[in-house]
VOPAPA-686489 format. One line per 8 residues: number of its first residue (from 1); their letters; for each residue x, y, z of N, C-alpha, C. Coordinates in steps of 0.1 Angstrom, whole numbers. Example, Ala and Ser with C-alpha at 12.3 -4.5 7.8 and 13.67 -1.06 7.14 Angstrom:
% residues 2
1) as) 132,-57,78,123,-45,78,132,-33,78; 128,-22,71,137,-11,71,129,0,79
END
This chain:
% residues 466
1) xxxxxxxx) 1099,1246,1148,1097,1231,1150,1083,1229,1157; 1075,1221,1151,1061,1221,1156,1060,1211,1168; 1051,1214,1177,1047,1203,1187,1054,1203,1200; 1066,1204,1201,1074,1202,1214,1081,1214,1219; 1088,1212,1230,1097,1223,1236,1112,1219,1236; 1119,1227,1231,1133,1226,1228,1143,1228,1240; 1151,1218,1243,1163,1219,1252,1175,1215,1245; 1186,1218,1252,1199,1213,1247,1205,1204,1258
9) xxxxxxxx) 1208,1192,1254,1212,1181,1264,1225,1175,1259; 1234,1171,1269,1246,1163,1266,1241,1148,1266; 1243,1140,1255,1240,1127,1256,1250,1119,1265; 1263,1123,1263,1273,1117,1272,1284,1128,1272; 1286,1135,1283,1294,1147,1284,1309,1143,1283; 1312,1130,1286,1327,1127,1286,1331,1121,1273; 1323,1119,1263,1326,1113,1251,1327,1122,1240; 1334,1134,1242,1337,1143,1231,1324,1151,1226
17) xxxxxxxx) 1315,1152,1234,1304,1161,1230,1307,1175,1234; 1314,1183,1226,1317,1196,1230,1306,1205,1232; 1296,1203,1224,1283,1211,1226,1272,1202,1228; 1262,1207,1236,1250,1199,1239,1241,1198,1226; 1233,1188,1225,1224,1185,1214,1210,1191,1215; 1205,1195,1204,1190,1200,1205,1181,1188,1205; 1173,1188,1216,1162,1178,1219,1149,1184,1219; 1140,1178,1214,1126,1183,1214,1117,1173,1224
25) xxxxxxxx) 1113,1179,1235,1104,1171,1244,1091,1172,1238; 1082,1162,1243,1069,1162,1239,1059,1174,1244; 1064,1180,1255,1056,1190,1261,1053,1202,1251; 1041,1206,1249,1038,1217,1240,1044,1230,1244; 1049,1237,1235,1055,1251,1237,1046,1259,1247; 1053,1264,1258,1046,1273,1266,1040,1264,1278; 1041,1252,1278,1036,1244,1290,1047,1241,1301; 1059,1245,1298,1069,1244,1309,1073,1258,1313
33) xxxxxxxx) 1072,1260,1326,1074,1274,1331,1088,1275,1336; 1090,1288,1342,1104,1291,1346,1108,1281,1357; 1121,1278,1357,1126,1268,1367,1137,1260,1360; 1134,1252,1351,1120,1249,1345,1112,1242,1356; 1098,1243,1352,1088,1236,1362,1076,1232,1353; 1069,1222,1358,1056,1218,1353,1047,1213,1364; 1037,1206,1361,1028,1201,1371,1033,1189,1379; 1044,1183,1373,1049,1171,1380,1063,1173,1386
41) xxxxxxxx) 1071,1183,1382,1085,1186,1386,1088,1200,1385; 1099,1204,1393,1103,1217,1393,1117,1217,1397; 1125,1227,1392,1139,1228,1397,1140,1239,1408; 1146,1236,1418,1150,1245,1429,1165,1245,1429; 1171,1255,1423,1186,1255,1423,1191,1262,1435; 1195,1254,1446,1200,1261,1458,1213,1268,1456; 1214,1280,1463,1226,1287,1463,1238,1279,1469; 1235,1272,1481,1246,1266,1488,1240,1254,1496
49) xxxxxxxx) 1237,1243,1489,1231,1231,1496,1243,1222,1499; 1247,1221,1512,1259,1214,1516,1256,1199,1518; 1243,1195,1520,1241,1181,1525,1229,1177,1516; 1229,1164,1513,1217,1158,1506,1205,1157,1515; 1194,1156,1509,1181,1153,1517,1183,1140,1525; 1176,1139,1535,1177,1127,1544,1163,1123,1550; 1156,1116,1542,1142,1114,1546,1141,1104,1557; 1132,1104,1566,1121,1114,1566,1125,1126,1574
57) xxxxxxxx) 1136,1128,1579,1140,1140,1587,1140,1152,1579; 1145,1151,1566,1147,1163,1559,1141,1160,1545; 1131,1167,1540,1125,1165,1528,1122,1178,1521; 1120,1178,1507,1115,1190,1501,1102,1195,1508; 1098,1208,1505,1106,1218,1496,1118,1224,1502; 1128,1228,1495,1139,1234,1500,1136,1248,1504; 1141,1252,1516,1137,1264,1521,1148,1274,1522; 1160,1271,1517,1171,1280,1516,1171,1289,1504
65) xxxxxxxx) 1182,1298,1503,1182,1307,1492,1184,1299,1479; 1177,1304,1469,1177,1299,1456,1183,1308,1445; 1190,1303,1435,1195,1310,1424,1182,1313,1414; 1183,1323,1406,1172,1327,1396,1168,1315,1388; 1156,1314,1385,1152,1301,1377,1155,1303,1362; 1158,1293,1355,1159,1293,1340,1146,1297,1335; 1147,1306,1325,1135,1312,1319,1133,1307,1304; 1121,1304,1301,1119,1301,1287,1120,1313,1278
73) xxxxxxxx) 1123,1312,1264,1122,1322,1255,1109,1326,1251; 1106,1336,1242,1092,1339,1238,1084,1327,1233; 1091,1317,1227,1083,1306,1221,1082,1294,1231; 1086,1297,1243,1085,1286,1254,1096,1276,1254; 1107,1278,1247,1118,1269,1247,1129,1273,1256; 1138,1263,1258,1150,1266,1268,1163,1262,1261; 1163,1262,1248,1176,1259,1241,1184,1271,1239; 1180,1284,1243,1188,1295,1242,1198,1297,1252
81) xxxxxxxx) 1196,1290,1264,1204,1292,1276,1218,1288,1274; 1229,1296,1277,1242,1294,1272,1248,1284,1283; 1256,1275,1278,1264,1265,1285,1273,1272,1295; 1275,1267,1307,1284,1273,1317,1278,1282,1326; 1264,1284,1325,1257,1292,1334,1249,1284,1343; 1245,1289,1356,1237,1281,1366,1224,1277,1359; 1218,1286,1351,1206,1283,1343,1206,1271,1335; 1218,1269,1328,1220,1258,1319,1220,1245,1328
89) xxxxxxxx) 1226,1244,1340,1225,1233,1348,1211,1229,1352; 1203,1240,1355,1189,1238,1358,1181,1231,1346; 1184,1238,1335,1176,1233,1324,1179,1218,1319; 1193,1216,1321,1198,1203,1317,1193,1192,1326; 1192,1194,1339,1186,1184,1348,1172,1182,1346; 1164,1193,1343,1150,1191,1340,1148,1184,1327; 1156,1188,1316,1155,1182,1303,1158,1167,1304; 1168,1163,1310,1171,1148,1310,1160,1141,1318
97) xxxxxxxx) 1156,1146,1329,1145,1140,1337,1132,1138,1329; 1129,1148,1323,1116,1149,1314,1117,1140,1303; 1129,1139,1296,1130,1131,1284,1130,1115,1288; 1137,1112,1299,1136,1098,1303,1122,1094,1307; 1116,1103,1315,1102,1099,1319,1094,1098,1306; 1094,1106,1296,1086,1104,1284,1088,1091,1277; 1103,1087,1276,1106,1075,1270,1100,1063,1277; 1100,1063,1290,1095,1051,1297,1080,1051,1299
105) xxxxxxxx) 1074,1062,1299,1059,1063,1299,1055,1057,1285; 1062,1059,1274,1059,1053,1262,1060,1038,1263; 1070,1033,1267,1073,1018,1270,1062,1012,1279; 1059,1019,1289,1050,1014,1299,1035,1014,1293; 1033,1023,1284,1020,1025,1279,1010,1031,1290; 1015,1039,1299,1007,1046,1309,1015,1056,1315; 1009,1067,1321,1017,1077,1328,1022,1072,1341; 1033,1078,1345,1038,1075,1358,1034,1087,1368
113) xxxxxxxx) 1027,1082,1379,1024,1092,1389,1034,1089,1401; 1040,1099,1406,1050,1098,1415,1045,1091,1428; 1053,1083,1433,1049,1074,1444,1047,1082,1457; 1052,1095,1457,1051,1104,1468,1040,1115,1465; 1032,1112,1455,1024,1123,1451,1013,1127,1461; 1008,1118,1469,999,1121,1479,1003,1131,1490; 1017,1132,1492,1023,1140,1501,1030,1152,1494; 1038,1149,1485,1046,1158,1477,1042,1156,1462
121) xxxxxxxx) 1032,1164,1456,1027,1162,1443,1038,1163,1432; 1048,1171,1434,1059,1173,1424,1072,1169,1428; 1080,1164,1419,1094,1161,1422,1104,1172,1421; 1111,1175,1432,1120,1187,1432,1132,1182,1427; 1139,1189,1418,1152,1187,1412,1162,1197,1416; 1173,1192,1423,1183,1200,1427,1196,1198,1419; 1200,1209,1411,1211,1206,1401,1225,1204,1408; 1227,1211,1419,1241,1211,1426,1240,1210,1441
129) xxxxxxxx) 1245,1199,1445,1246,1197,1460,1262,1194,1462; 1267,1200,1472,1281,1199,1475,1284,1185,1482; 1283,1175,1474,1284,1162,1478,1287,1153,1466; 1296,1143,1468,1301,1135,1456,1291,1124,1453; 1279,1127,1449,1269,1117,1448,1257,1121,1440; 1247,1113,1436,1234,1117,1431,1225,1108,1437; 1212,1112,1439,1203,1103,1445,1189,1108,1441; 1180,1099,1441,1166,1101,1441,1158,1096,1453
137) xxxxxxxx) 1149,1103,1459,1141,1098,1470,1127,1103,1471; 1121,1104,1482,1108,1109,1484,1106,1123,1481; 1102,1125,1468,1100,1139,1464,1111,1147,1459; 1122,1140,1456,1134,1149,1451,1143,1139,1443; 1150,1146,1434,1162,1140,1427,1173,1152,1427; 1185,1149,1432,1194,1158,1435,1209,1152,1429; 1217,1161,1424,1229,1158,1418,1241,1165,1425; 1251,1158,1427,1263,1165,1434,1274,1167,1423
145) xxxxxxxx) 1287,1167,1429,1299,1169,1421,1308,1158,1422; 1315,1154,1412,1325,1144,1413,1338,1150,1406; 1349,1145,1410,1362,1150,1405,1368,1138,1398; 1373,1140,1385,1380,1130,1378,1394,1128,1383; 1401,1118,1379,1415,1117,1383,1424,1129,1378; 1420,1136,1368,1425,1147,1363,1422,1160,1370; 1414,1159,1380,1412,1170,1389,1400,1179,1383; 1393,1175,1373,1382,1182,1368,1369,1179,1375
153) xxxxxxxx) 1363,1190,1380,1349,1188,1386,1338,1185,1376; 1330,1175,1379,1320,1171,1370,1307,1173,1377; 1298,1184,1373,1285,1184,1378,1276,1172,1374; 1273,1164,1382,1265,1152,1378,1252,1155,1371; 1248,1167,1373,1235,1170,1366,1237,1171,1351; 1250,1171,1346,1253,1171,1332,1256,1158,1327; 1255,1147,1336,1258,1134,1331,1245,1127,1328; 1241,1125,1316,1228,1118,1312,1227,1105,1319
161) xxxxxxxx) 1238,1097,1319,1237,1084,1325,1234,1085,1340; 1240,1094,1347,1238,1094,1361,1223,1098,1364; 1219,1109,1358,1205,1114,1360,1195,1104,1355; 1197,1098,1344,1187,1089,1339,1186,1076,1349; 1198,1072,1355,1197,1062,1364,1188,1065,1377; 1190,1078,1381,1183,1082,1392,1166,1083,1389; 1165,1088,1377,1150,1088,1371,1145,1073,1371; 1154,1064,1368,1149,1050,1368,1144,1045,1381
169) xxxxxxxx) 1152,1049,1391,1147,1046,1404,1133,1051,1408; 1131,1064,1405,1119,1071,1406,1107,1064,1400; 1110,1060,1387,1100,1053,1379,1096,1039,1385; 1107,1032,1390,1104,1018,1396,1097,1019,1409; 1101,1029,1418,1093,1031,1429,1079,1034,1427; 1077,1044,1416,1062,1048,1414,1054,1037,1407; 1060,1028,1400,1053,1018,1393,1051,1005,1401; 1062,1001,1408,1062,988,1415,1059,989,1430
177) xxxxxxxx) 1063,1000,1436,1062,1001,1451,1073,994,1457; 1072,991,1470,1082,982,1477,1074,972,1485; 1081,962,1489,1073,952,1496,1064,956,1507; 1051,952,1508,1042,956,1518,1048,952,1533; 1056,942,1533,1060,938,1547,1071,948,1551; 1076,956,1543,1088,965,1545,1101,958,1546; 1101,945,1543,1113,937,1543,1121,938,1529; 1128,949,1528,1136,951,1516,1148,944,1517
185) xxxxxxxx) 1150,934,1508,1162,926,1509,1172,931,1498; 1183,923,1498,1194,925,1489,1190,924,1475; 1182,914,1472,1177,910,1458,1169,922,1453; 1160,927,1461,1151,939,1457,1160,951,1453; 1170,953,1462,1178,965,1459,1187,963,1447; 1192,951,1445,1200,948,1433,1192,948,1421; 1180,943,1422,1170,946,1409,1169,960,1406; 1167,968,1416,1165,982,1414,1177,988,1407
193) xxxxxxxx) 1189,985,1412,1201,990,1405,1203,985,1390; 1199,972,1389,1200,967,1375,1191,974,1365; 1179,976,1369,1169,981,1360,1171,996,1359; 1176,1003,1370,1179,1018,1368,1191,1019,1358; 1201,1011,1359,1212,1011,1349,1207,1009,1335; 1197,999,1333,1193,995,1320,1183,1007,1314; 1175,1012,1323,1167,1024,1319,1176,1035,1314; 1187,1037,1320,1196,1048,1316,1203,1043,1302
201) xxxxxxxx) 1206,1031,1301,1213,1026,1289,1204,1028,1276; 1192,1022,1278,1182,1023,1267,1177,1037,1264; 1177,1046,1274,1173,1060,1271,1183,1067,1263; 1196,1065,1265,1207,1073,1258,1207,1068,1244; 1202,1055,1241,1202,1051,1227,1191,1057,1218; 1183,1067,1225,1173,1074,1217,1179,1086,1211; 1191,1089,1213,1199,1099,1207,1205,1094,1194; 1201,1100,1182,1207,1094,1170,1222,1096,1169
209) xxxxxxxx) 1228,1105,1176,1242,1107,1175,1249,1096,1183; 1243,1092,1194,1247,1081,1202,1249,1068,1194; 1238,1065,1188,1237,1052,1179,1248,1054,1169; 1250,1065,1162,1259,1066,1151,1273,1064,1157; 1276,1070,1169,1289,1069,1175,1292,1055,1179; 1281,1049,1184,1283,1035,1189,1286,1026,1178; 1280,1027,1168,1283,1018,1156,1297,1021,1149; 1300,1034,1150,1314,1038,1144,1324,1032,1154
217) xxxxxxxx) 1322,1034,1166,1333,1030,1176,1335,1015,1177; 1325,1007,1175,1325,993,1176,1326,986,1161; 1324,994,1150,1323,988,1137,1310,980,1136; 1301,982,1145,1289,974,1145,1289,962,1153; 1301,960,1159,1302,948,1168,1300,951,1182; 1288,949,1188,1285,953,1201,1290,945,1212; 1298,935,1209,1304,927,1219,1316,935,1225; 1321,945,1218,1332,953,1224,1326,963,1234
225) xxxxxxxx) 1335,966,1244,1332,975,1254,1330,988,1247; 1320,996,1250,1317,1008,1242,1310,1019,1250; 1309,1030,1243,1304,1043,1251,1290,1040,1257; 1282,1031,1252,1269,1028,1258,1269,1019,1269; 1277,1009,1269,1278,999,1279,1286,1003,1292; 1293,1015,1290,1300,1021,1302,1291,1032,1308; 1286,1030,1319,1276,1039,1325,1283,1050,1334; 1278,1062,1333,1283,1073,1342,1297,1077,1340
233) xxxxxxxx) 1302,1077,1327,1317,1081,1325,1321,1094,1330; 1333,1094,1336,1339,1106,1340,1350,1110,1330; 1355,1101,1323,1365,1105,1312,1366,1093,1304; 1374,1092,1294,1375,1081,1284,1379,1068,1291; 1385,1069,1303,1390,1057,1310,1384,1054,1323; 1374,1063,1327,1368,1061,1339,1354,1059,1338; 1347,1051,1344,1333,1048,1345,1329,1042,1358; 1315,1045,1361,1310,1041,1373,1307,1026,1373
241) xxxxxxxx) 1301,1021,1363,1297,1007,1361,1298,1003,1347; 1299,990,1345,1300,985,1331,1287,975,1330; 1278,979,1320,1267,972,1317,1270,958,1311; 1280,959,1302,1285,947,1295,1296,941,1304; 1292,931,1311,1300,924,1321,1300,909,1320; 1308,902,1327,1308,888,1327,1306,882,1341; 1300,890,1351,1298,886,1364,1286,876,1365; 1289,865,1372,1280,855,1376,1276,855,1391
249) xxxxxxxx) 1265,850,1393,1261,850,1408,1270,842,1416; 1276,831,1410,1285,824,1418,1298,832,1423; 1301,842,1415,1311,851,1420,1308,860,1431; 1296,860,1434,1291,869,1445,1286,862,1458; 1290,850,1459,1285,841,1471,1289,848,1483; 1279,848,1492,1281,854,1505,1279,868,1507; 1277,875,1495,1274,890,1495,1259,891,1498; 1257,898,1510,1242,900,1515,1240,912,1523
257) xxxxxxxx) 1228,915,1523,1223,927,1530,1220,923,1545; 1226,930,1555,1223,927,1569,1212,935,1574; 1207,931,1586,1195,937,1591,1197,953,1594; 1209,957,1596,1211,971,1599,1213,980,1586; 1211,973,1574,1212,980,1561,1225,980,1555; 1236,975,1562,1249,975,1557,1251,961,1550; 1261,960,1541,1264,949,1533,1275,941,1539; 1273,927,1539,1284,919,1543,1292,913,1531
265) xxxxxxxx) 1303,917,1528,1311,912,1517,1322,903,1523; 1322,889,1519,1332,881,1525,1345,883,1520; 1347,890,1509,1360,894,1503,1365,907,1508; 1357,914,1516,1360,927,1521,1364,937,1510; 1356,937,1499,1359,946,1487,1349,957,1487; 1341,958,1497,1332,969,1498,1320,967,1487; 1317,955,1483,1307,953,1473,1293,955,1480; 1283,959,1471,1270,961,1475,1260,959,1465
273) xxxxxxxx) 1248,965,1465,1237,962,1456,1241,965,1442; 1249,974,1439,1254,976,1426,1261,965,1420; 1270,958,1427,1277,947,1423,1268,935,1422; 1259,933,1431,1250,922,1431,1241,923,1418; 1239,935,1414,1231,938,1402,1236,933,1389; 1250,931,1389,1258,930,1377,1252,917,1368; 1250,906,1374,1246,895,1365,1233,898,1359; 1223,903,1365,1211,907,1358,1213,917,1347
281) xxxxxxxx) 1220,927,1350,1223,939,1340,1230,933,1329; 1240,924,1331,1248,919,1320,1239,910,1311; 1230,902,1318,1221,893,1310,1213,901,1301; 1207,911,1305,1197,919,1297,1206,927,1285; 1218,931,1288,1226,936,1278,1229,926,1268; 1232,914,1272,1235,902,1262,1222,900,1253; 1210,901,1259,1199,900,1252,1197,910,1241; 1200,923,1244,1200,933,1235,1208,930,1224
289) xxxxxxxx) 1221,926,1226,1231,923,1216,1226,912,1207; 1221,901,1214,1215,889,1207,1203,894,1197; 1195,902,1201,1184,907,1193,1190,915,1181; 1200,924,1184,1206,931,1173,1213,922,1163; 1219,912,1168,1225,902,1159,1214,895,1151; 1203,890,1158,1193,884,1151,1186,893,1139; 1186,906,1143,1180,915,1132,1189,916,1120; 1203,916,1122,1213,916,1111,1212,903,1104
297) xxxxxxxx) 1210,892,1111,1210,879,1103,1198,878,1094; 1186,883,1101,1173,883,1092,1174,891,1081; 1182,902,1082,1183,911,1070,1194,907,1060; 1201,896,1063,1210,890,1054,1224,898,1055; 1226,905,1065,1238,913,1067,1250,905,1071; 1247,895,1080,1258,887,1087,1258,873,1080; 1269,870,1075,1270,856,1068,1270,845,1078; 1266,833,1075,1265,821,1085,1277,820,1093
305) xxxxxxxx) 1289,820,1087,1301,818,1095,1304,828,1105; 1297,840,1105,1299,850,1115,1287,852,1123; 1278,843,1123,1266,844,1131,1269,838,1144; 1272,847,1155,1276,843,1168,1265,839,1178; 1253,838,1174,1242,837,1183,1243,824,1191; 1249,813,1185,1250,801,1192,1265,799,1198; 1273,810,1198,1287,808,1202,1287,810,1218; 1297,805,1223,1300,807,1237,1307,821,1239
313) xxxxxxxx) 1305,827,1251,1313,840,1253,1328,838,1250; 1334,827,1254,1348,825,1251,1351,824,1236; 1343,818,1228,1344,818,1214,1343,831,1208; 1333,840,1213,1332,853,1207,1345,861,1211; 1350,860,1222,1362,868,1227,1374,864,1218; 1375,851,1215,1387,846,1208,1386,851,1194; 1373,853,1187,1373,857,1174,1370,872,1172; 1373,880,1182,1369,894,1182,1374,901,1171
321) xxxxxxxx) 1387,899,1167,1394,907,1156,1386,903,1143; 1385,891,1138,1378,888,1125,1363,893,1126; 1357,892,1137,1343,896,1139,1342,911,1135; 1352,919,1142,1352,934,1140,1354,937,1125; 1364,929,1119,1366,932,1105,1354,929,1097; 1347,918,1097,1336,915,1090,1324,925,1093; 1323,929,1105,1312,938,1109,1315,951,1102; 1328,955,1103,1331,969,1097,1328,969,1081
329) xxxxxxxx) 1331,958,1075,1328,958,1060,1313,959,1058; 1305,952,1066,1291,953,1064,1285,967,1069; 1290,972,1079,1286,986,1083,1288,997,1073; 1299,995,1066,1303,1004,1056,1292,1005,1043; 1286,993,1042,1277,992,1030,1262,993,1036; 1260,990,1048,1246,990,1052,1244,996,1065; 1249,1008,1067,1248,1015,1080,1233,1018,1083; 1225,1022,1075,1210,1022,1077,1204,1011,1083
337) xxxxxxxx) 1207,999,1078,1202,986,1084,1207,984,1098; 1219,986,1100,1225,985,1114,1218,994,1124; 1215,1007,1120,1208,1016,1128,1193,1011,1131; 1187,1005,1120,1174,1001,1122,1173,989,1132; 1182,980,1130,1183,968,1139,1186,972,1153; 1194,981,1155,1197,985,1169,1185,992,1175; 1177,1000,1167,1165,1007,1172,1154,996,1176; 1153,986,1167,1144,975,1171,1148,967,1183
345) xxxxxxxx) 1160,964,1184,1164,957,1196,1162,965,1208; 1166,977,1208,1164,987,1219,1150,987,1223; 1139,988,1215,1126,990,1218,1120,975,1223; 1125,965,1217,1121,951,1221,1125,950,1236; 1137,953,1239,1141,951,1253,1133,962,1262; 1132,974,1258,1125,984,1265,1110,980,1269; 1103,974,1259,1090,970,1261,1088,957,1270; 1098,949,1268,1099,936,1277,1102,941,1292
353) xxxxxxxx) 1111,951,1293,1113,955,1307,1101,963,1313; 1095,969,1304,1082,976,1310,1072,966,1314; 1069,956,1306,1059,946,1310,1065,939,1323; 1077,936,1324,1082,929,1336,1080,938,1348; 1082,952,1347,1082,960,1358,1067,960,1363; 1057,960,1353,1043,961,1357,1038,948,1363; 1044,937,1359,1040,924,1365,1046,919,1377; 1058,925,1380,1065,919,1393,1058,923,1405
361) xxxxxxxx) 1058,914,1414,1054,917,1428,1066,918,1436; 1068,930,1442,1081,933,1449,1082,924,1462; 1071,919,1466,1070,910,1479,1078,897,1476; 1078,892,1464,1084,879,1462,1094,879,1451; 1099,891,1448,1108,893,1436,1121,885,1438; 1125,878,1428,1138,871,1426,1143,874,1412; 1156,871,1410,1161,872,1397,1155,862,1388; 1152,850,1393,1146,840,1384,1131,845,1380
369) xxxxxxxx) 1125,852,1388,1111,857,1383,1113,868,1373; 1123,877,1375,1125,887,1366,1129,881,1352; 1138,871,1352,1142,865,1340,1130,858,1333; 1122,851,1340,1110,845,1334,1101,855,1327; 1098,866,1334,1089,876,1328,1095,882,1316; 1108,885,1317,1115,890,1305,1114,880,1293; 1116,867,1296,1116,857,1286,1101,857,1280; 1091,857,1289,1077,856,1284,1074,868,1275
377) xxxxxxxx) 1079,880,1278,1076,892,1271,1083,891,1257; 1096,886,1257,1105,886,1245,1100,875,1235; 1094,863,1241,1090,852,1233,1077,853,1228; 1070,864,1228,1056,865,1224,1056,863,1209; 1045,854,1204,1045,851,1190,1043,863,1182; 1049,863,1170,1049,875,1161,1058,886,1163; 1064,886,1175,1073,897,1178,1086,897,1169; 1091,908,1166,1103,909,1158,1112,919,1164
385) xxxxxxxx) 1126,916,1163,1132,905,1158,1130,893,1167; 1129,881,1162,1126,868,1169,1139,864,1178; 1136,859,1190,1147,853,1197,1143,839,1202; 1150,829,1201,1146,816,1205,1146,815,1221; 1136,807,1226,1136,805,1241,1149,799,1245; 1155,790,1237,1167,783,1241,1179,794,1243; 1179,803,1234,1189,814,1235,1188,822,1248; 1175,825,1251,1173,833,1263,1176,826,1276
393) xxxxxxxx) 1173,813,1276,1177,804,1287,1192,804,1289; 1199,802,1277,1214,801,1277,1220,813,1283; 1214,825,1279,1220,838,1284,1218,839,1299; 1207,835,1305,1205,835,1319,1213,825,1326; 1214,812,1320,1222,802,1326,1237,806,1328; 1241,815,1318,1255,819,1319,1257,827,1330; 1246,834,1336,1248,843,1348,1243,836,1361; 1240,822,1360,1236,814,1371,1221,819,1376
401) xxxxxxxx) 1213,824,1367,1200,828,1369,1191,818,1363; 1182,812,1371,1174,801,1366,1159,805,1365; 1153,808,1354,1139,813,1352,1130,800,1351; 1135,788,1350,1126,777,1347,1115,775,1357; 1117,776,1370,1106,774,1380,1095,783,1378; 1097,795,1372,1087,804,1371,1081,807,1356; 1084,797,1347,1079,798,1334,1067,792,1331; 1060,785,1342,1049,778,1340,1036,787,1339
409) xxxxxxxx) 1037,800,1341,1026,809,1341,1025,818,1353; 1014,822,1356,1013,832,1367,1013,825,1381; 1025,823,1386,1027,816,1398,1038,824,1406; 1040,819,1418,1051,824,1427,1051,839,1427; 1039,846,1427,1039,860,1429,1039,868,1417; 1038,861,1405,1038,869,1392,1025,871,1388; 1021,884,1388,1007,887,1383,1008,891,1369; 1005,882,1360,1006,885,1346,996,894,1340
417) xxxxxxxx) 999,902,1331,989,911,1324,990,910,1310; 981,917,1303,982,916,1288,994,924,1283; 998,920,1270,1010,927,1265,1007,942,1263; 1017,949,1264,1016,964,1263,1019,968,1249; 1010,975,1241,1013,980,1228,1021,992,1229; 1030,995,1218,1038,1007,1218,1028,1018,1216; 1032,1030,1221,1024,1043,1220,1033,1054,1214; 1026,1062,1207,1033,1074,1202,1033,1084,1214
425) xxxxxxxx) 1043,1094,1213,1044,1104,1223,1031,1113,1224; 1025,1114,1213,1013,1122,1212,1002,1116,1221; 1003,1103,1223,992,1096,1231,994,1097,1245; 1005,1103,1250,1007,1103,1265,996,1111,1272; 992,1105,1282,981,1111,1290,986,1118,1301; 977,1125,1308,981,1132,1320,981,1123,1332; 981,1129,1344,982,1121,1357,969,1113,1358; 971,1102,1366,958,1094,1369,960,1081,1374
433) xxxxxxxx) 973,1076,1376,975,1063,1383,973,1063,1398; 966,1055,1403,964,1054,1417,977,1048,1424; 981,1054,1435,994,1050,1441,992,1043,1455; 1002,1036,1459,1001,1030,1473,1001,1041,1483; 999,1037,1496,998,1046,1507,1011,1053,1509; 1010,1064,1517,1021,1072,1521,1033,1063,1526; 1045,1065,1523,1056,1057,1528,1068,1065,1526; 1079,1061,1532,1092,1068,1530,1101,1057,1524
441) xxxxxxxx) 1109,1061,1515,1118,1051,1509,1133,1058,1509; 1143,1051,1513,1156,1057,1514,1161,1059,1500; 1166,1070,1496,1172,1072,1483,1183,1063,1480; 1186,1061,1467,1196,1051,1462,1209,1055,1468; 1215,1067,1467,1228,1070,1471,1237,1063,1464; 1237,1064,1450,1247,1056,1442,1261,1060,1445; 1270,1051,1444,1285,1053,1447,1287,1049,1460; 1277,1046,1468,1279,1043,1483,1270,1032,1487
449) xxxxxxxx) 1271,1028,1499,1261,1016,1504,1248,1022,1506; 1238,1013,1504,1224,1016,1507,1223,1019,1522; 1216,1030,1526,1215,1032,1541,1205,1022,1546; 1204,1022,1559,1197,1010,1567,1183,1009,1561; 1178,997,1560,1165,994,1554,1154,998,1564; 1157,1001,1577,1147,1006,1586,1141,1019,1580; 1148,1025,1570,1143,1038,1566,1134,1034,1554; 1133,1022,1550,1124,1018,1539,1112,1013,1545
457) xxxxxxxx) 1101,1021,1544,1088,1017,1550,1079,1013,1539; 1069,1004,1542,1061,998,1531,1052,1008,1524; 1049,1004,1512,1040,1013,1504,1025,1008,1508; 1022,997,1510,1009,992,1512,1004,984,1501; 1006,988,1489,1003,981,1477,1009,986,1465; 1010,977,1455,1018,982,1442,1009,993,1436; 1016,1000,1426,1009,1011,1418,1000,1003,1408; 990,1011,1404,981,1005,1394,976,1016,1385
465) xx) 972,1013,1373,966,1024,1364,952,1028,1369; 950,1040,1369,937,1045,1374,927,1048,1364
END
């Protein structure tokens, strides 16, 4: 196979993928060394890492005993490593991290230079930490272990969703930075969680098998809860978060981040940034479904009486059974068109998110600004599939997110830039983006509260293309 380096990756380990799938990364054969490792990241598989990193007190490089690195074969590939070995865990964590980075550098139209590159030039990947979590932070991404209700230990480095979410945080920090004032509020953290979830969701849709399973599972009706909209699945009935949700900001009144970095939840439900992110995450998922529906309508696949674009969520829910039946009939005849429409919707949302990431000012970030920038990117003349401004406003209104005050142009902290053209993987460049000044940022620590914001120190300025 010409051009790239081969790995075997699980798209979603909990969804019946008995064997990992063959994936070709853009890296030329022989360019990825033992570990795996390259110029921007390396795997350090600790023999017995009992605690997660704790910046700034404890940072890479890891100085304890390491297991032997995963070795490439004679052609420079890593697809020969058997599942069930420590080397497979190392290769899988590296492969997912590199794949997600490639996908989003494509959407961004520029390389990602790590936000910690001035101090730690490479990202350290830790496949197994004896800790029920996963996190990315200053110079590292590490995965722990979780147990399902059936008592099965799940190495989180084998969960594409979990790893891709953490890579999403690293991409966001590297591209946006944090507020220069150091005043990291709840909205900024919730935005991070929302976009990290969405980075994970769109990335997994680059697996052809996931697209095929998704369409088969839903009969082409993406309004149903499905394997893509359930993130970080541990079994068929357990998942960390649901991208397809109905949460509104009004449901989260009083939920806020305190000065000491803990969250005040008036309902005492332990809610935090992940929950506050749900309205924004759900709105973007609704946009993806709307674009998918728009494509099917444009192709003549959906009849007028089944065109749900102007329906209310309640009407869609009430008509779920007939919608599924009609969609199943169309899918049986036009599966290729369904796949094409989903690919286009995925890439439209990915490019819009990338433009939003590059334009946002973390100092003044709000959900309304995020929504406005997404709308501007999605409403560009000539873009297909088309989506009406009114439909986009309705989607955000449903979540109590108001973009209208920010739609007049470059105001309220929005530094608008030119649209980003899509790039082929062959066009990806090497490092070169200038980064903010040295700083420490507390890792996400998904599945738990964000640690005190006193650990989040300012970047100095946002990242820019060099």
